[in-house]
C-alpha positions, 0 to 999 in steps of 0.5 A: 715117241716118248710118253705114249702107248704102243696103241697111240703110236700105231694110231699116229702112224696109221693117221700119218699115212691116211690119204687126205684131200690136197687143195690150193689156196682157193680150196680147189682139189688138186689130189690126195697125199698122205697126211704126213707128206702134206704137212711136211711139204707145207701144202694145204689140206681140208679140215673139219671142226665140229663144235659139240654143245649139250642141251644147256648150251655148254661146249665140249672141250677135250684134251688131245693125246700126246701122240698127236702130230700137232698141238699134242696135249692141248685143249681142243674146243672142236672135234674134227680132223682132216678130210679124207681124199674121197670125202666131202666136208660134211661126211668128214664132220660126221665121221670125226664126231663119231670117232673122237667123241662117240656122237652120231645121228645128230644134225650137223649145222654148217657155219662157213669156212675159212683159211688157216695158215700156220707152219705145219698146219695149212687148212681150209676149214669148215665149221659145224655145230651139233647138239647132243646130251648123249654120253661121250665115248672118247677115242683113247688114241686121240682124246685124254679127257673132256668136259663141257663149259661155256664157249666164252670161257674157252676164249678166256682160258686161252687168253689166260694161257691155257694151251688151246688149239689155235685152229679150233679157236679160230673155228670157235670165233667164226661160229660165235660171230655167225650169231 
């Protein structure tokens, strides 16, 4: 993979081999498959999206590394990822928030789920939020940079053409309409 470090490439290979939850259109568990196979076959997985806010109500957005299988280099308003074969949505959310942004031990609030369907990215998505003013510890294999901004600014930037992950934008919209 051009333009990425050996460490990022190794992380991507390990990520593609992870066994993730495979579900049907009704979010019923069918089994587990390697992440890359699930994506290649156009099957449905489970994903978590964690919207991290600071005490001032600003949302953490981060830019994905170029080694990501989908949406490389895009801005992402949510930490998160695929639910592993033996995890619940809540367990996955806590793991992903700690892995990507270094935030742990915070209350995760659930805001429902939705189905996201695009080529190479078919997911049942669970939306969570958390609040923390702890310093971020970015996972270098997945996150290039991060900043906190008003959540409505994210939507404005996306409308103006800034590349944001469409699945995470859907999660943000679901969160915003829940209030």
